PQR file with spaces between the fields and no chain letter, atoms N, CA, C, O and H, PARSE charges and radii, in Angstrom:
ATOM       1  N    UNK     1       6.668   -0.129   -5.544 -0.4000 1.5000
ATOM       2  CA   UNK     1       5.950   -0.910   -4.899 -0.0000 2.0000
ATOM       3  C    UNK     1       7.369   -2.514   -4.856  0.5500 1.7000
ATOM       4  O    UNK     1       7.744   -3.307   -5.719 -0.5500 1.4000
ATOM       5  N    UNK     2       7.672   -2.340   -3.624 -0.4000 1.5000
ATOM       6  CA   UNK     2       9.219   -3.447   -3.941 -0.0000 2.0000
ATOM       7  C    UNK     2       8.663   -4.264   -4.056  0.5500 1.7000
ATOM       8  O    UNK     2       7.507   -4.530   -3.728 -0.5500 1.4000
ATOM       9  H    UNK     2       7.367   -1.696   -2.923  0.4000 1.0000
ATOM      10  N    UNK     3       9.837   -5.094   -4.825 -0.4000 1.5000
ATOM      11  CA   UNK     3       9.573   -6.740   -5.596 -0.0000 2.0000
ATOM      12  C    UNK     3       9.061   -7.678   -4.631  0.5500 1.7000
ATOM      13  O    UNK     3       8.472   -8.696   -4.995 -0.5500 1.4000
ATOM      14  H    UNK     3      10.776   -4.878   -5.092  0.4000 1.0000
ATOM      15  N    UNK     4       9.316   -7.297   -3.019 -0.4000 1.5000
ATOM      16  CA   UNK     4       8.817   -8.190   -1.798 -0.0000 2.0000
ATOM      17  C    UNK     4       7.361   -8.363   -1.539  0.5500 1.7000
ATOM      18  O    UNK     4       6.799   -9.337   -1.039 -0.5500 1.4000
ATOM      19  H    UNK     4       9.795   -6.471   -2.724  0.4000 1.0000
ATOM      20  N    UNK     5       6.680   -6.872   -2.111 -0.4000 1.5000
ATOM      21  CA   UNK     5       5.653   -6.514   -1.392 -0.0000 2.0000
ATOM      22  C    UNK     5       4.798   -7.338   -2.671  0.5500 1.7000
ATOM      23  O    UNK     5       3.762   -7.948   -2.404 -0.5500 1.4000
ATOM      24  H    UNK     5       7.137   -6.081   -2.518  0.4000 1.0000
ATOM      25  N    UNK     6       5.336   -7.286   -4.049 -0.4000 1.5000
ATOM      26  CA   UNK     6       4.745   -7.817   -5.319 -0.0000 2.0000
ATOM      27  C    UNK     6       4.352   -9.300   -5.013  0.5500 1.7000
ATOM      28  O    UNK     6       3.317   -9.840   -5.403 -0.5500 1.4000
ATOM      29  H    UNK     6       6.177   -6.791   -4.265  0.4000 1.0000
ATOM      30  N    UNK     7       5.376   -9.902   -4.224 -0.4000 1.5000
ATOM      31  CA   UNK     7       6.080  -11.386   -4.480 -0.0000 2.0000
ATOM      32  C    UNK     7       4.802  -11.999   -3.418  0.5500 1.7000
ATOM      33  O    UNK     7       4.033  -12.950   -3.551 -0.5500 1.4000
ATOM      34  H    UNK     7       6.217   -9.463   -3.907  0.4000 1.0000
ATOM      35  N    UNK     8       4.982  -10.954   -2.294 -0.4000 1.5000
ATOM      36  CA   UNK     8       4.168  -11.011   -1.168 -0.0000 2.0000
ATOM      37  C    UNK     8       2.543  -11.070   -1.924  0.5500 1.7000
ATOM      38  O    UNK     8       1.644  -11.856   -1.625 -0.5500 1.4000
ATOM      39  H    UNK     8       5.607  -10.181   -2.186  0.4000 1.0000
ATOM      40  N    UNK     9       2.508  -10.155   -2.812 -0.4000 1.5000
ATOM      41  CA   UNK     9       0.585  -10.315   -3.185 -0.0000 2.0000
ATOM      42  C    UNK     9       0.130  -11.635   -4.072  0.5500 1.7000
ATOM      43  O    UNK     9      -0.837  -12.333   -3.768 -0.5500 1.4000
ATOM      44  H    UNK     9       3.238   -9.516   -3.055  0.4000 1.0000
ATOM      45  N    UNK    10       0.956  -11.860   -5.185 -0.4000 1.5000
ATOM      46  CA   UNK    10       1.435  -13.234   -5.702 -0.0000 2.0000
ATOM      47  C    UNK    10       1.132  -13.755   -4.837  0.5500 1.7000
ATOM      48  O    UNK    10      -0.082  -13.562   -4.883 -0.5500 1.4000
ATOM      49  H    UNK    10       1.742  -11.294   -5.433  0.4000 1.0000
ATOM      50  N    UNK    11       1.409  -14.682   -3.464 -0.4000 1.5000
ATOM      51  CA   UNK    11       1.561  -15.533   -2.624 -0.0000 2.0000
ATOM      52  C    UNK    11       0.394  -15.457   -2.316  0.5500 1.7000
ATOM      53  O    UNK    11      -0.141  -16.566   -2.327 -0.5500 1.4000
ATOM      54  H    UNK    11       2.396  -14.839   -3.426  0.4000 1.0000
ATOM      55  N    UNK    12      -0.298  -14.602   -2.027 -0.4000 1.5000
ATOM      56  CA   UNK    12      -1.401  -14.092   -1.425 -0.0000 2.0000
ATOM      57  C    UNK    12      -2.341  -15.024   -1.702  0.5500 1.7000
ATOM      58  O    UNK    12      -2.956  -15.817   -0.988 -0.5500 1.4000
ATOM      59  H    UNK    12       0.137  -13.702   -2.018  0.4000 1.0000
ATOM      60  N    UNK    13      -2.352  -14.598   -3.856 -0.4000 1.5000
ATOM      61  CA   UNK    13      -3.234  -14.947   -5.001 -0.0000 2.0000
ATOM      62  C    UNK    13      -2.969  -16.566   -4.644  0.5500 1.7000
ATOM      63  O    UNK    13      -3.786  -17.218   -3.994 -0.5500 1.4000
ATOM      64  H    UNK    13      -1.852  -13.955   -4.436  0.4000 1.0000
ATOM      65  N    UNK    14      -2.017  -16.988   -5.035 -0.4000 1.5000
ATOM      66  CA   UNK    14      -1.516  -18.155   -4.810 -0.0000 2.0000
ATOM      67  C    UNK    14      -2.618  -18.941   -4.165  0.5500 1.7000
ATOM      68  O    UNK    14      -3.499  -19.592   -4.727 -0.5500 1.4000
ATOM      69  H    UNK    14      -1.354  -16.458   -5.563  0.4000 1.0000
ATOM      70  N    UNK    15      -2.352  -18.713   -2.518 -0.4000 1.5000
ATOM      71  CA   UNK    15      -2.251  -19.077   -1.685 -0.0000 2.0000
ATOM      72  C    UNK    15      -4.133  -19.308   -1.874  0.5500 1.7000
ATOM      73  O    UNK    15      -4.775  -20.241   -2.357 -0.5500 1.4000
ATOM      74  H    UNK    15      -1.637  -18.184   -2.061  0.4000 1.0000
ATOM      75  N    UNK    16      -4.495  -18.218   -1.356 -0.4000 1.5000
ATOM      76  CA   UNK    16      -6.394  -18.959   -1.787 -0.0000 2.0000
ATOM      77  C    UNK    16      -6.942  -19.637   -2.891  0.5500 1.7000
ATOM      78  O    UNK    16      -7.994  -20.231   -2.657 -0.5500 1.4000
ATOM      79  H    UNK    16      -3.974  -17.460   -0.964  0.4000 1.0000
ATOM      80  N    UNK    17      -6.419  -19.710   -4.233 -0.4000 1.5000
ATOM      81  CA   UNK    17      -6.248  -20.291   -5.510 -0.0000 2.0000
ATOM      82  C    UNK    17      -5.359  -22.186   -4.770  0.5500 1.7000
ATOM      83  O    UNK    17      -5.739  -23.295   -5.146 -0.5500 1.4000
ATOM      84  H    UNK    17      -5.564  -19.227   -4.423  0.4000 1.0000
ATOM      85  N    UNK    18      -4.951  -22.096   -4.401 -0.4000 1.5000
ATOM      86  CA   UNK    18      -4.151  -23.133   -3.909 -0.0000 2.0000
ATOM      87  C    UNK    18      -5.283  -24.391   -2.527  0.5500 1.7000
ATOM      88  O    UNK    18      -5.416  -25.607   -2.661 -0.5500 1.4000
ATOM      89  H    UNK    18      -4.641  -21.195   -4.096  0.4000 1.0000
ATOM      90  N    UNK    19      -5.941  -23.441   -1.259 -0.4000 1.5000
ATOM      91  CA   UNK    19      -6.358  -23.975   -0.683 -0.0000 2.0000
ATOM      92  C    UNK    19      -8.122  -24.097   -1.477  0.5500 1.7000
ATOM      93  O    UNK    19      -9.104  -24.743   -1.110 -0.5500 1.4000
ATOM      94  H    UNK    19      -5.833  -22.453   -1.150  0.4000 1.0000
ATOM      95  N    UNK    20      -8.020  -23.637   -2.066 -0.4000 1.5000
ATOM      96  CA   UNK    20      -9.791  -24.148   -2.436 -0.0000 2.0000
ATOM      97  C    UNK    20      -9.753  -25.331   -3.852  0.5500 1.7000
ATOM      98  O    UNK    20     -10.736  -25.835   -4.396 -0.5500 1.4000
ATOM      99  H    UNK    20      -7.223  -23.113   -2.364  0.4000 1.0000
ATOM     100  N    UNK    21      -8.232  -25.552   -4.208 -0.4000 1.5000
ATOM     101  CA   UNK    21      -7.908  -27.168   -5.069 -0.0000 2.0000
ATOM     102  C    UNK    21      -7.535  -28.315   -3.900  0.5500 1.7000
ATOM     103  O    UNK    21      -7.850  -29.504   -3.932 -0.5500 1.4000
ATOM     104  H    UNK    21      -7.434  -25.143   -3.767  0.4000 1.0000
ATOM     105  N    UNK    22      -6.731  -27.577   -2.802 -0.4000 1.5000
ATOM     106  CA   UNK    22      -6.551  -28.591   -1.850 -0.0000 2.0000
ATOM     107  C    UNK    22      -7.832  -28.698   -0.834  0.5500 1.7000
ATOM     108  O    UNK    22      -7.569  -29.308    0.202 -0.5500 1.4000
ATOM     109  H    UNK    22      -6.475  -26.611   -2.776  0.4000 1.0000
ATOM     110  N    UNK    23      -8.842  -28.331   -0.921 -0.4000 1.5000
ATOM     111  CA   UNK    23     -10.221  -28.687   -0.182 -0.0000 2.0000
ATOM     112  C    UNK    23     -11.013  -29.541   -1.511  0.5500 1.7000
ATOM     113  O    UNK    23     -11.369  -30.671   -1.177 -0.5500 1.4000
ATOM     114  H    UNK    23      -9.056  -27.834   -1.763  0.4000 1.0000
ATOM     115  N    UNK    24     -11.181  -29.345   -2.262 -0.4000 1.5000
ATOM     116  CA   UNK    24     -12.267  -29.749   -3.545 -0.0000 2.0000
ATOM     117  C    UNK    24     -11.589  -31.607   -3.352  0.5500 1.7000
ATOM     118  O    UNK    24     -12.260  -32.582   -3.015 -0.5500 1.4000
ATOM     119  H    UNK    24     -10.893  -28.426   -2.533  0.4000 1.0000
ATOM     120  N    UNK    25      -9.744  -31.571   -3.780 -0.4000 1.5000
ATOM     121  CA   UNK    25      -9.067  -32.150   -3.072 -0.0000 2.0000
ATOM     122  C    UNK    25      -9.523  -33.676   -2.436  0.5500 1.7000
ATOM     123  O    UNK    25      -9.923  -34.742   -2.904 -0.5500 1.4000
ATOM     124  H    UNK    25      -9.198  -30.779   -4.054  0.4000 1.0000
ATOM     125  N    UNK    26      -9.189  -33.074   -0.968 -0.4000 1.5000
ATOM     126  CA   UNK    26      -9.857  -33.936    0.203 -0.0000 2.0000
ATOM     127  C    UNK    26     -11.265  -34.214   -0.069  0.5500 1.7000
ATOM     128  O    UNK    26     -11.524  -35.404    0.114 -0.5500 1.4000
ATOM     129  H    UNK    26      -8.864  -32.208   -0.587  0.4000 1.0000
ATOM     130  N    UNK    27     -12.483  -33.348   -0.530 -0.4000 1.5000
ATOM     131  CA   UNK    27     -13.400  -34.293   -1.139 -0.0000 2.0000
ATOM     132  C    UNK    27     -13.378  -34.714   -1.491  0.5500 1.7000
ATOM     133  O    UNK    27     -13.307  -35.705   -0.763 -0.5500 1.4000
ATOM     134  H    UNK    27     -12.273  -32.382   -0.678  0.4000 1.0000
ATOM     135  N    UNK    28     -13.368  -35.041   -2.538 -0.4000 1.5000
ATOM     136  CA   UNK    28     -12.684  -36.135   -4.048 -0.0000 2.0000
ATOM     137  C    UNK    28     -11.625  -37.321   -2.751  0.5500 1.7000
ATOM     138  O    UNK    28     -12.125  -38.445   -2.752 -0.5500 1.4000
ATOM     139  H    UNK    28     -13.426  -34.236   -3.128  0.4000 1.0000
ATOM     140  N    UNK    29     -11.295  -37.293   -2.492 -0.4000 1.5000
ATOM     141  CA   UNK    29     -10.136  -38.384   -1.691 -0.0000 2.0000
ATOM     142  C    UNK    29     -11.363  -38.965   -0.955  0.5500 1.7000
ATOM     143  O    UNK    29     -11.844  -40.005   -1.405 -0.5500 1.4000
ATOM     144  H    UNK    29     -10.888  -36.379   -2.491  0.4000 1.0000
ATOM     145  N    UNK    30     -11.962  -38.342    0.230 -0.4000 1.5000
ATOM     146  CA   UNK    30     -12.516  -39.285    1.091 -0.0000 2.0000
ATOM     147  C    UNK    30     -14.134  -39.164   -0.427  0.5500 1.7000
ATOM     148  O    UNK    30     -14.999  -39.702    0.263 -0.5500 1.4000
ATOM     149  H    UNK    30     -11.572  -37.497    0.596  0.4000 1.0000
ATOM     150  N    UNK    31     -14.698  -38.915   -1.471 -0.4000 1.5000
ATOM     151  CA   UNK    31     -15.700  -39.777   -1.424 -0.0000 2.0000
ATOM     152  C    UNK    31     -15.161  -40.946   -2.348  0.5500 1.7000
ATOM     153  O    UNK    31     -15.811  -41.934   -2.690 -0.5500 1.4000
ATOM     154  H    UNK    31     -13.995  -38.478   -2.031  0.4000 1.0000
ATOM     155  N    UNK    32     -14.329  -40.756   -2.564 -0.4000 1.5000
ATOM     156  CA   UNK    32     -13.277  -42.116   -3.378 -0.0000 2.0000
ATOM     157  C    UNK    32     -13.146  -43.354   -2.390  0.5500 1.7000
ATOM     158  O    UNK    32     -12.845  -44.547   -2.426 -0.5500 1.4000
ATOM     159  H    UNK    32     -13.802  -39.953   -2.286  0.4000 1.0000
ATOM     160  N    UNK    33     -13.491  -42.509   -1.607 -0.4000 1.5000
ATOM     161  CA   UNK    33     -12.724  -43.723   -0.103 -0.0000 2.0000
ATOM     162  C    UNK    33     -13.517  -44.606    0.350  0.5500 1.7000
ATOM     163  O    UNK    33     -14.743  -44.510    0.315 -0.5500 1.4000
ATOM     164  H    UNK    33     -13.735  -41.540   -1.577  0.4000 1.0000
ATOM     165  N    UNK    34     -12.650  -45.884    0.987 -0.4000 1.5000
ATOM     166  CA   UNK    34     -13.514  -46.932    1.733 -0.0000 2.0000
ATOM     167  C    UNK    34     -14.642  -46.493    2.702  0.5500 1.7000
ATOM     168  O    UNK    34     -15.758  -47.012    2.730 -0.5500 1.4000
ATOM     169  H    UNK    34     -11.653  -45.961    1.016  0.4000 1.0000
ATOM     170  N    UNK    35     -14.196  -45.413    3.541 -0.4000 1.5000
ATOM     171  CA   UNK    35     -14.605  -44.456    4.555 -0.0000 2.0000
ATOM     172  C    UNK    35     -15.681  -45.087    4.487  0.5500 1.7000
ATOM     173  O    UNK    35     -16.080  -45.786    3.555 -0.5500 1.4000
ATOM     174  H    UNK    35     -13.289  -44.992    3.518  0.4000 1.0000
ATOM     175  N    UNK    36     -16.539  -44.696    6.181 -0.4000 1.5000
ATOM     176  CA   UNK    36     -17.921  -44.657    5.722 -0.0000 2.0000
ATOM     177  C    UNK    36     -18.333  -43.151    6.643  0.5500 1.7000
ATOM     178  O    UNK    36     -18.329  -43.043    7.869 -0.5500 1.4000
ATOM     179  H    UNK    36     -16.215  -44.129    6.938  0.4000 1.0000
ATOM     180  N    UNK    37     -18.537  -42.511    6.036 -0.4000 1.5000
ATOM     181  CA   UNK    37     -18.557  -41.024    6.918 -0.0000 2.0000
ATOM     182  C    UNK    37     -19.069  -40.484    6.432  0.5500 1.7000
ATOM     183  O    UNK    37     -18.994  -40.505    5.204 -0.5500 1.4000
ATOM     184  H    UNK    37     -18.540  -42.599    5.040  0.4000 1.0000
ATOM     185  N    UNK    38     -20.291  -39.289    7.390 -0.4000 1.5000
ATOM     186  CA   UNK    38     -20.965  -38.416    6.287 -0.0000 2.0000
ATOM     187  C    UNK    38     -20.820  -37.113    7.311  0.5500 1.7000
ATOM     188  O    UNK    38     -20.050  -36.957    8.259 -0.5500 1.4000
ATOM     189  H    UNK    38     -20.352  -39.272    8.388  0.4000 1.0000
ATOM     190  N    UNK    39     -21.876  -36.209    6.753 -0.4000 1.5000
ATOM     191  CA   UNK    39     -21.361  -35.021    7.456 -0.0000 2.0000
ATOM     192  C    UNK    39     -21.084  -34.360    8.510  0.5500 1.7000
ATOM     193  O    UNK    39     -21.286  -33.201    8.144 -0.5500 1.4000
ATOM     194  H    UNK    39     -22.502  -36.336    5.983  0.4000 1.0000
ATOM     195  N    UNK    40     -20.713  -34.318    9.714 -0.4000 1.5000
ATOM     196  CA   UNK    40     -19.720  -33.582   10.212 -0.0000 2.0000
ATOM     197  C    UNK    40     -18.533  -34.293   10.550  0.5500 1.7000
ATOM     198  O    UNK    40     -17.688  -33.708    9.874 -0.5500 1.4000
ATOM     199  H    UNK    40     -20.549  -35.259   10.010  0.4000 1.0000
ATOM     200  N    UNK    41     -18.098  -34.964   11.018 -0.4000 1.5000
ATOM     201  CA   UNK    41     -17.266  -36.055   10.918 -0.0000 2.0000
ATOM     202  C    UNK    41     -16.855  -35.900    8.641  0.5500 1.7000
ATOM     203  O    UNK    41     -15.676  -35.576    8.501 -0.5500 1.4000
ATOM     204  H    UNK    41     -18.785  -35.440   11.567  0.4000 1.0000
ATOM     205  N    UNK    42     -17.234  -35.990    7.909 -0.4000 1.5000
ATOM     206  CA   UNK    42     -16.707  -36.078    6.920 -0.0000 2.0000
ATOM     207  C    UNK    42     -16.382  -34.253    6.688  0.5500 1.7000
ATOM     208  O    UNK    42     -15.944  -34.219    5.538 -0.5500 1.4000
ATOM     209  H    UNK    42     -18.192  -36.254    8.023  0.4000 1.0000
ATOM     210  N    UNK    43     -16.389  -33.510    6.961 -0.4000 1.5000
ATOM     211  CA   UNK    43     -16.143  -32.592    6.969 -0.0000 2.0000
ATOM     212  C    UNK    43     -15.063  -32.169    8.021  0.5500 1.7000
ATOM     213  O    UNK    43     -14.439  -31.122    7.849 -0.5500 1.4000
ATOM     214  H    UNK    43     -16.745  -33.538    7.896  0.4000 1.0000
ATOM     215  N    UNK    44     -14.783  -33.150    9.357 -0.4000 1.5000
ATOM     216  CA   UNK    44     -14.439  -32.716    9.904 -0.0000 2.0000
ATOM     217  C    UNK    44     -12.787  -33.548    9.266  0.5500 1.7000
ATOM     218  O    UNK    44     -11.705  -32.964    9.311 -0.5500 1.4000
ATOM     219  H    UNK    44     -15.290  -34.000    9.497  0.4000 1.0000
ATOM     220  N    UNK    45     -12.963  -34.862    8.759 -0.4000 1.5000
ATOM     221  CA   UNK    45     -11.855  -35.531    7.895 -0.0000 2.0000
ATOM     222  C    UNK    45     -11.573  -34.782    6.771  0.5500 1.7000
ATOM     223  O    UNK    45     -10.562  -35.101    6.146 -0.5500 1.4000
ATOM     224  H    UNK    45     -13.842  -35.336    8.722  0.4000 1.0000
ATOM     225  N    UNK    46     -12.426  -33.594    6.261 -0.4000 1.5000
ATOM     226  CA   UNK    46     -12.335  -33.063    4.775 -0.0000 2.0000
ATOM     227  C    UNK    46     -10.648  -31.798    5.630  0.5500 1.7000
ATOM     228  O    UNK    46      -9.520  -31.674    5.153 -0.5500 1.4000
ATOM     229  H    UNK    46     -13.247  -33.335    6.769  0.4000 1.0000
ATOM     230  N    UNK    47     -11.266  -31.094    7.012 -0.4000 1.5000
ATOM     231  CA   UNK    47     -10.097  -30.955    7.273 -0.0000 2.0000
ATOM     232  C    UNK    47      -8.909  -31.050    7.943  0.5500 1.7000
ATOM     233  O    UNK    47      -8.277  -30.030    8.215 -0.5500 1.4000
ATOM     234  H    UNK    47     -12.183  -31.195    7.399  0.4000 1.0000
ATOM     235  N    UNK    48      -8.431  -32.396    8.315 -0.4000 1.5000
ATOM     236  CA   UNK    48      -7.781  -32.645    8.614 -0.0000 2.0000
ATOM     237  C    UNK    48      -7.181  -33.833    7.607  0.5500 1.7000
ATOM     238  O    UNK    48      -7.009  -34.936    8.127 -0.5500 1.4000
ATOM     239  H    UNK    48      -8.945  -33.225    8.094  0.4000 1.0000
ATOM     240  N    UNK    49      -6.909  -33.699    6.435 -0.4000 1.5000
ATOM     241  CA   UNK    49      -6.988  -34.210    5.736 -0.0000 2.0000
ATOM     242  C    UNK    49      -6.136  -32.634    4.770  0.5500 1.7000
ATOM     243  O    UNK    49      -5.236  -32.809    3.949 -0.5500 1.4000
ATOM     244  H    UNK    49      -7.048  -32.804    6.013  0.4000 1.0000
ATOM     245  N    UNK    50      -6.491  -31.735    5.004 -0.4000 1.5000
ATOM     246  CA   UNK    50      -6.457  -30.993    4.524 -0.0000 2.0000
ATOM     247  C    UNK    50      -5.198  -30.237    5.361  0.5500 1.7000
ATOM     248  O    UNK    50      -4.384  -29.717    4.598 -0.5500 1.4000
ATOM     249  H    UNK    50      -7.222  -31.593    5.671  0.4000 1.0000
ATOM     250  N    UNK    51      -4.911  -30.095    6.740 -0.4000 1.5000
ATOM     251  CA   UNK    51      -4.026  -29.300    7.597 -0.0000 2.0000
ATOM     252  C    UNK    51      -2.538  -31.033    7.787  0.5500 1.7000
ATOM     253  O    UNK    51      -1.331  -30.979    8.019 -0.5500 1.4000
ATOM     254  H    UNK    51      -5.573  -30.517    7.360  0.4000 1.0000
ATOM     255  N    UNK    52      -3.275  -32.023    7.594 -0.4000 1.5000
ATOM     256  CA   UNK    52      -2.109  -32.686    7.106 -0.0000 2.0000
ATOM     257  C    UNK    52      -1.651  -32.495    5.775  0.5500 1.7000
ATOM     258  O    UNK    52      -1.583  -33.545    5.136 -0.5500 1.4000
ATOM     259  H    UNK    52      -4.256  -32.068    7.406  0.4000 1.0000
ATOM     260  N    UNK    53      -1.517  -32.080    5.531 -0.4000 1.5000
ATOM     261  CA   UNK    53      -0.982  -32.595    3.597 -0.0000 2.0000
ATOM     262  C    UNK    53      -0.390  -30.014    3.923  0.5500 1.7000
ATOM     263  O    UNK    53       0.313  -29.303    3.205 -0.5500 1.4000
ATOM     264  H    UNK    53      -1.572  -31.227    6.050  0.4000 1.0000
ATOM     265  N    UNK    54      -0.701  -29.868    4.457 -0.4000 1.5000
ATOM     266  CA   UNK    54      -0.336  -28.482    4.965 -0.0000 2.0000
ATOM     267  C    UNK    54       0.850  -28.590    5.709  0.5500 1.7000
ATOM     268  O    UNK    54       1.892  -28.110    5.261 -0.5500 1.4000
ATOM     269  H    UNK    54      -1.272  -30.446    5.040  0.4000 1.0000
ATOM     270  N    UNK    55       0.800  -29.397    7.229 -0.4000 1.5000
ATOM     271  CA   UNK    55       1.742  -29.407    8.174 -0.0000 2.0000
ATOM     272  C    UNK    55       2.838  -30.987    6.795  0.5500 1.7000
ATOM     273  O    UNK    55       4.064  -30.962    6.905 -0.5500 1.4000
ATOM     274  H    UNK    55      -0.046  -29.787    7.593  0.4000 1.0000
ATOM     275  N    UNK    56       2.626  -31.365    6.432 -0.4000 1.5000
ATOM     276  CA   UNK    56       3.575  -32.714    5.498 -0.0000 2.0000
ATOM     277  C    UNK    56       4.428  -30.809    3.863  0.5500 1.7000
ATOM     278  O    UNK    56       5.614  -30.525    3.694 -0.5500 1.4000
ATOM     279  H    UNK    56       1.630  -31.385    6.342  0.4000 1.0000
ATOM     280  N    UNK    57       3.410  -30.237    3.284 -0.4000 1.5000
ATOM     281  CA   UNK    57       4.832  -29.354    2.647 -0.0000 2.0000
ATOM     282  C    UNK    57       5.077  -28.308    3.502  0.5500 1.7000
ATOM     283  O    UNK    57       5.589  -27.380    2.875 -0.5500 1.4000
ATOM     284  H    UNK    57       2.447  -30.468    3.422  0.4000 1.0000
ATOM     285  N    UNK    58       4.951  -28.099    4.493 -0.4000 1.5000
ATOM     286  CA   UNK    58       5.833  -26.871    5.760 -0.0000 2.0000
ATOM     287  C    UNK    58       7.351  -27.696    5.713  0.5500 1.7000
ATOM     288  O    UNK    58       8.362  -27.166    5.252 -0.5500 1.4000
ATOM     289  H    UNK    58       4.536  -28.853    5.002  0.4000 1.0000
ATOM     290  N    UNK    59       7.310  -29.252    6.344 -0.4000 1.5000
ATOM     291  CA   UNK    59       8.093  -29.669    6.515 -0.0000 2.0000
ATOM     292  C    UNK    59       9.126  -30.544    5.919  0.5500 1.7000
ATOM     293  O    UNK    59      10.096  -30.916    6.580 -0.5500 1.4000
ATOM     294  H    UNK    59       6.489  -29.683    6.719  0.4000 1.0000
ATOM     295  N    UNK    60       8.870  -31.008    4.213 -0.4000 1.5000
ATOM     296  CA   UNK    60       9.215  -31.648    3.513 -0.0000 2.0000
ATOM     297  C    UNK    60      10.181  -30.172    2.599  0.5500 1.7000
ATOM     298  O    UNK    60       9.593  -29.675    1.638 -0.5500 1.4000
ATOM     299  H    UNK    60       8.083  -30.706    3.676  0.4000 1.0000
ATOM     300  N    UNK    61      11.072  -29.809    2.840 -0.4000 1.5000
ATOM     301  CA   UNK    61      12.189  -28.579    2.905 -0.0000 2.0000
ATOM     302  C    UNK    61      12.464  -28.387    1.962  0.5500 1.7000
ATOM     303  O    UNK    61      12.398  -27.328    1.338 -0.5500 1.4000
ATOM     304  H    UNK    61      11.550  -30.212    3.621  0.4000 1.0000
ATOM     305  N    UNK    62      13.024  -29.894    1.494 -0.4000 1.5000
ATOM     306  CA   UNK    62      13.625  -30.253    0.385 -0.0000 2.0000
ATOM     307  C    UNK    62      13.816  -29.402   -1.405  0.5500 1.7000
ATOM     308  O    UNK    62      14.781  -29.420   -2.170 -0.5500 1.4000
ATOM     309  H    UNK    62      13.077  -30.755    2.000  0.4000 1.0000
ATOM     310  N    UNK    63      12.536  -28.780   -1.537 -0.4000 1.5000
ATOM     311  CA   UNK    63      12.668  -28.212   -2.443 -0.0000 2.0000
ATOM     312  C    UNK    63      12.105  -26.469   -2.700  0.5500 1.7000
ATOM     313  O    UNK    63      11.886  -25.823   -3.725 -0.5500 1.4000
ATOM     314  H    UNK    63      11.752  -28.765   -0.916  0.4000 1.0000
ATOM     315  N    UNK    64      12.004  -26.094   -1.028 -0.4000 1.5000
ATOM     316  CA   UNK    64      12.193  -24.776   -0.849 -0.0000 2.0000
ATOM     317  C    UNK    64      13.578  -24.323   -0.448  0.5500 1.7000
ATOM     318  O    UNK    64      14.078  -23.203   -0.558 -0.5500 1.4000
ATOM     319  H    UNK    64      12.182  -26.619   -0.196  0.4000 1.0000
ATOM     320  N    UNK    65      14.201  -25.689    0.150 -0.4000 1.5000
ATOM     321  CA   UNK    65      15.760  -24.297    0.958 -0.0000 2.0000
ATOM     322  C    UNK    65      16.548  -24.104   -0.586  0.5500 1.7000
ATOM     323  O    UNK    65      17.361  -23.181   -0.614 -0.5500 1.4000
ATOM     324  H    UNK    65      13.796  -26.598    0.240  0.4000 1.0000
ATOM     325  N    UNK    66      16.418  -24.690   -1.531 -0.4000 1.5000
ATOM     326  CA   UNK    66      16.619  -24.470   -3.099 -0.0000 2.0000
ATOM     327  C    UNK    66      16.483  -23.021   -3.400  0.5500 1.7000
ATOM     328  O    UNK    66      17.505  -22.336   -3.349 -0.5500 1.4000
ATOM     329  H    UNK    66      15.757  -25.440   -1.509  0.4000 1.0000
ATOM     330  N    UNK    67      15.606  -22.594   -3.637 -0.4000 1.5000
ATOM     331  CA   UNK    67      15.145  -21.439   -3.459 -0.0000 2.0000
ATOM     332  C    UNK    67      15.251  -20.292   -2.359  0.5500 1.7000
ATOM     333  O    UNK    67      15.075  -19.156   -2.799 -0.5500 1.4000
ATOM     334  H    UNK    67      14.776  -23.150   -3.679  0.4000 1.0000
ATOM     335  N    UNK    68      15.490  -20.403   -1.115 -0.4000 1.5000
ATOM     336  CA   UNK    68      15.656  -19.164   -0.823 -0.0000 2.0000
ATOM     337  C    UNK    68      16.610  -18.713   -0.997  0.5500 1.7000
ATOM     338  O    UNK    68      17.663  -19.279   -1.290 -0.5500 1.4000
ATOM     339  H    UNK    68      15.632  -21.326   -0.758  0.4000 1.0000
ATOM     340  N    UNK    69      16.392  -17.530   -0.834 -0.4000 1.5000
ATOM     341  CA   UNK    69      17.131  -16.249   -1.153 -0.0000 2.0000
ATOM     342  C    UNK    69      17.582  -15.572   -2.885  0.5500 1.7000
ATOM     343  O    UNK    69      18.284  -14.742   -3.462 -0.5500 1.4000
ATOM     344  H    UNK    69      15.536  -17.071   -0.595  0.4000 1.0000
ATOM     345  N    UNK    70      16.789  -16.424   -3.048 -0.4000 1.5000
ATOM     346  CA   UNK    70      16.521  -15.499   -4.791 -0.0000 2.0000
ATOM     347  C    UNK    70      16.175  -13.830   -4.787  0.5500 1.7000
ATOM     348  O    UNK    70      16.787  -12.829   -5.160 -0.5500 1.4000
ATOM     349  H    UNK    70      16.218  -17.098   -2.579  0.4000 1.0000
ATOM     350  N    UNK    71      15.138  -14.036   -4.293 -0.4000 1.5000
ATOM     351  CA   UNK    71      15.078  -12.413   -4.565 -0.0000 2.0000
ATOM     352  C    UNK    71      14.835  -11.573   -2.982  0.5500 1.7000
ATOM     353  O    UNK    71      14.100  -11.851   -2.034 -0.5500 1.4000
ATOM     354  H    UNK    71      14.642  -14.849   -3.990  0.4000 1.0000
ATOM     355  N    UNK    72      15.909  -10.335   -3.229 -0.4000 1.5000
ATOM     356  CA   UNK    72      16.161   -9.841   -2.318 -0.0000 2.0000
ATOM     357  C    UNK    72      15.415   -8.521   -2.754  0.5500 1.7000
ATOM     358  O    UNK    72      14.531   -8.760   -3.577 -0.5500 1.4000
ATOM     359  H    UNK    72      16.506  -10.109   -3.998  0.4000 1.0000
ATOM     360  N    UNK    73      15.521   -7.399   -2.468 -0.4000 1.5000
ATOM     361  CA   UNK    73      15.548   -5.971   -2.364 -0.0000 2.0000
ATOM     362  C    UNK    73      16.302   -5.549   -2.521  0.5500 1.7000
ATOM     363  O    UNK    73      16.353   -4.322   -2.438 -0.5500 1.4000
ATOM     364  H    UNK    73      16.239   -7.205   -1.799  0.4000 1.0000
């Protein structure tokens, strides 16, 4: 198996773990907030927070750019 394939497998595993953590943290953030939301609105707000975090992670490339090209087959 190539290094790239192995790294891809690792990334898949880490992605699942991070998404679960992101889900838990978005729920806690809403629970501790002053927002008065529940039910479907709570779920929508949690999803919205998660989407925003992912967008912010994707657009803040300052730490990613320095690591590009580290692993090549």
